[in-house]
C-alpha positions in Angstrom: 0.0 0.0 0.2 1.5 3.5 -1.2 -0.6 5.7 0.7 0.0 7.2 4.0 -0.7 10.7 3.7 -0.5 13.3 1.1 2.9 14.0 2.2 4.1 10.9 3.2 4.6 8.2 0.3 6.7 5.6 -0.4 8.5 7.3 -3.3 10.6 4.4 -4.5 7.5 2.1 -4.6 5.3 4.7 -6.6 8.2 5.4 -8.8 8.4 1.9 -9.7 4.7 1.7 -10.5 4.9 5.1 -12.3 7.3 3.7 -14.5 5.0 0.4 -15.3 2.1 2.9 -16.2 4.5 4.8 -18.6 5.3 1.4 -20.4 1.8 0.6 -20.5 0.5 4.1 -21.7 3.2 6.1 -23.1 2.7 8.9 -20.9 5.8 11.2 -21.0 4.7 13.4 -17.7 4.2 10.1 -15.7 7.8 8.7 -16.7 9.1 12.6 -15.5 7.2 11.9 -12.5 8.8 8.2 -11.4 12.5 10.1 -11.9 11.3 12.8 -9.7 11.2 15.7 -12.6 8.1 17.6 -13.2 5.7 16.5 -15.6 5.4 20.2 -17.7 8.1 22.6 -18.2 8.2 25.4 -15.6 6.6 23.6 -13.2 7.9 22.4 -9.6 7.9 19.2 -7.6 9.8 20.8 -4.8 7.4 19.7 -2.1 6.0 16.5 -1.0 2.2 18.0 -1.5 3.2 19.4 -4.8 4.8 16.3 -6.2 1.3 13.9 -4.9 -0.6 16.7 -6.6 1.2 16.4 -9.8 1.0 12.7 -9.5 -2.5 12.5 -9.6 -3.3 15.0 -11.9 -1.0 13.2 -14.5 -2.9 9.8 -13.5 -6.3 11.4 -14.2 -5.0 12.7 -17.3 -3.5 9.8 -18.7 -6.7 7.7 -17.5 -8.6 10.5 -19.4 -6.4 9.7 -22.7 -6.6 6.0 -22.6 -8.7 4.4 -20.3 -6.2 2.5 -18.6 -7.6 0.3 -15.7 -4.4 0.2 -13.9 -4.0 3.9 -13.8 -7.1 4.2 -12.2 -6.7 1.8 -9.8 -3.2 3.8 -9.0 -5.5 6.7 -8.8 -7.8 5.3 -6.3 -5.0 3.9 -4.1 -3.4 6.9 -3.5 -6.6 9.5 -3.2 -9.2 6.9 -1.1 -8.5 7.7 2.3 -8.1 11.6 1.7 -11.7 11.3 0.1 -12.7 9.1 2.4 -11.7 11.3 5.2 -13.1 14.4 4.0 -16.3 13.1 3.8 -16.5 11.7 7.4 -15.4 15.0 8.4 -18.5 16.8 7.6 -21.0 13.9 8.2 -19.6 14.3 11.7 -20.2 18.3 11.3 -23.6 17.4 9.9 -25.0 14.4 12.2 -26.5 12.8 9.3 -26.9 9.1 9.2 -25.0 8.9 5.5 -22.7 6.3 5.0 -19.1 7.5 4.3 -18.2 4.9 2.2 -21.0 4.8 0.3 -20.7 8.5 -0.9 -16.8 7.5 -1.4 -18.1 4.5 -3.8 -20.3 6.9 -5.6 -17.3 9.9 -6.0 -15.0 7.2 -7.6 -18.0 6.1 -10.2 -18.5 9.5 -11.0 -15.0 9.8 -11.9 -14.6 6.9 -13.6 -17.6 7.9 -15.8 -16.7 11.1 -17.0 -12.8 11.6 -17.3 -13.5 13.6 -20.4 -14.8 16.3 -18.0 -11.5 16.7 -16.5 -8.4 19.4 -17.3 -5.2 19.1 -16.0 -4.4 22.7 -16.3 -2.7 22.7 -12.7 -0.8 20.5 -10.1 -4.0 20.4 -7.5 -6.3 20.0 -10.8 -7.3 16.5 -9.5 -7.7 17.6 -5.9 -9.7 20.2 -6.4 -12.0 18.6 -9.2 -12.3 15.5 -7.0 -13.1 17.7 -3.8 -15.9 19.5 -6.0 -17.5 15.9 -7.3 -17.1 14.5 -3.4 -18.8 17.7 -2.2 -21.8 17.4 -5.0 -22.2 13.6 -4.2 -22.2 14.5 -0.4 -24.8 17.3 -1.0 -27.0 15.1 -3.0 -27.3 12.4 -0.5 -28.0 14.9 2.4 -30.8 16.8 0.0 -32.2 12.8 -0.3 -32.7 12.9 3.2 -34.1 16.3 3.5 -31.4 17.2 6.5 -29.5 20.0 4.9 -29.5 22.0 8.0 -26.5 21.2 9.4 -24.5 20.7 6.3 -21.0 22.3 6.1 -19.3 22.3 2.2 -16.5 20.2 2.1 -13.3 22.3 2.0 -12.8 24.4 -1.6 -10.0 23.1 -3.8 -7.2 24.9 -2.6 -7.5 24.2 0.8 -5.2 21.3 2.2 -6.6 18.0 3.2 -6.6 17.4 7.0 -3.5 15.0 7.9 -4.9 11.3 8.2 -2.2 9.6 9.6 -3.0 9.2 13.0 -6.3 7.1 12.7 -8.4 6.5 15.8 -10.1 3.6 16.9 -13.5 4.4 15.4 -12.0 5.4 12.0 -9.7 1.9 11.7 -12.9 -0.3 12.6 -15.0 1.8 10.1 -12.3 1.4 7.3 -11.6 -1.9 7.9 -15.8 -2.9 7.9 -16.2 -1.3 4.6 -13.1 -1.5 2.5 -14.2 -5.0 1.6 -17.1 -3.5 0.1 -15.4 -0.3 -1.5 -13.2 -3.2 -3.4 -15.6 -5.6 -4.1 -17.9 -2.5 -5.9 -14.8 -1.1 -7.5 -13.9 -4.3 -9.5 -17.4 -4.9 -10.6 -17.4 -1.3 -12.3 -14.1 -2.7 -14.2 -15.7 -5.8 -15.2 -18.5 -4.0 -16.6 -15.8 -1.9 -18.6 -14.6 -5.4 -19.7 -18.4 -6.6 -20.8 -18.9 -3.7 -23.1 -15.5 -3.6 -24.6 -16.1 -7.6 -25.8 -19.4 -5.8 -27.3 -17.5 -3.7 -29.3 -16.3 -4.9 -33.3 -13.5 -6.6 -34.4 -11.9 -3.5 -35.4 -12.6 -1.2 -32.2 -11.3 -3.8 -30.2 -8.3 -4.1 -31.9 -7.7 -0.2 -32.3 -8.3 0.0 -28.1 -6.2 -2.9 -27.2 -3.2 -1.6 -29.9 -3.5 2.0 -28.2 -4.5 1.4 -24.9 -3.1 -1.8 -24.4 -0.2 -2.1 -26.5 0.8 2.0 -26.2 1.3 1.9 -29.8 1.4 5.4 -31.6 -1.8 6.2 -33.4 0.2 6.7 -36.7 1.2 2.9 -36.4 -1.8 1.8 -35.2 -3.3 3.2 -38.4 -1.0 1.7 -40.5 -1.2 -1.8 -38.9 -5.0 -1.7 -39.4 -4.7 -0.1 -43.1 -7.0 2.6 -42.3 -6.2 6.7 -42.4 -5.3 8.4 -39.4 -8.3 10.2 -39.2 -10.8 7.3 -39.1 -8.3 5.5 -36.4 -9.4 8.2 -33.9 -13.0 8.4 -35.0 -12.9 4.2 -34.3 -11.1 5.3 -30.8 -13.8 7.7 -30.1 -16.8 5.7 -31.2 -15.4 2.4 -28.9 -14.8 4.8 -25.7 -18.5 6.2 -26.1 -19.7 2.8 -26.3 -18.2 1.6 -24.0 -19.0 4.4 -21.0 -22.9 4.9 -22.3 -23.1 1.0 -21.9 -21.4 1.0 -18.6 -23.7 3.8 -17.9 -27.0 1.9 -18.8 -26.0 -1.4 -16.8 -25.1 0.7 -13.3 -28.6 2.2 -14.0 -30.2 -1.3 -14.3 -28.1 -2.5 -11.2 -29.3 0.9 -9.3 -33.1 0.1 -10.3 -33.0 -3.4 -9.1 -31.9 -2.3 -5.9 -28.5 -4.2 -6.4 -26.4 -3.6 -2.6 -22.8 -4.0 -4.2 -21.3 -5.6 -1.3 -18.2 -7.5 -1.3 -20.4 -10.9 -1.8 -23.0 -9.5 -4.3 -19.8 -8.3 -6.2 -17.8 -11.4 -6.2 -21.0 -13.2 -7.4 -21.5 -11.2 -10.2 -18.0 -10.6 -11.0 -16.5 -14.3 -10.7 -19.0 -15.7 -13.1 -18.1 -13.2 -15.4 -14.5 -13.2 -15.4 -14.5 -16.8 -16.1 -16.2 -15.9 -19.2 -14.1 -13.4 -20.6 -10.8 -14.6 -19.1 -9.1 -14.1 -22.6 -10.6 -10.5 -22.9 -9.4 -9.8 -19.0 -6.4 -10.8 -19.4 -5.6 -8.9 -22.7 -7.1 -5.6 -21.3 -5.4 -5.9 -17.6 -2.8 -8.4 -17.8 
């Protein structure tokens, strides 16, 4: 586990993960950060906060461009605790019975659904964008209960998250009880991606695999498929759109059926699906 808090990270382990993701995605920003350099000219990674901010922002930007599940997994790992802590702080102030883990799950689902809305224009871009999503998601959960009187908005994007290095017994117990649920649900969402990837045409699957898994440049991919570069970009765009729209429909169906998405239910859904799609799973996340 890499995450301790936003200013204390195992840099060597993180650098290794970033190098692996650079090899998968071809992201020059991740390569620069893996070697301790700023991802853009004139930027700084002089402080631990600046470094981890740039890492999260560049991971989100890379996921936006590639849809690589391993990139999103590391982004989730690095930011889960700080997002959960911010949500729990606001719930303690509001005195409402809303499950922080459920809110966290919805926050990362929204991030997973709508990467195109992210703009990597500064170091703390992901922190600010993500906390706005958390604020809005929590507001929606509280509004649903008509209990907004004591609600205090989550800290604005430029505010530093509170230190979560020291965990009290209540937080340790809460995290232990709900971690399996969140992980199971997260695995289910990734499985939905693979399910809808399988439904694409042969050309779309080959194009996405070459670009997003093998890391081939668009020009080389177009040549390998025997199509023009402009046509390849359209194939990639349509393939991604089909996947994301299909996932939205699947999630809506699960919600309409009242799926609880706890760890056991997630495993029951994912395991048989994974067996049927093992070849695709190995290709996409292997």
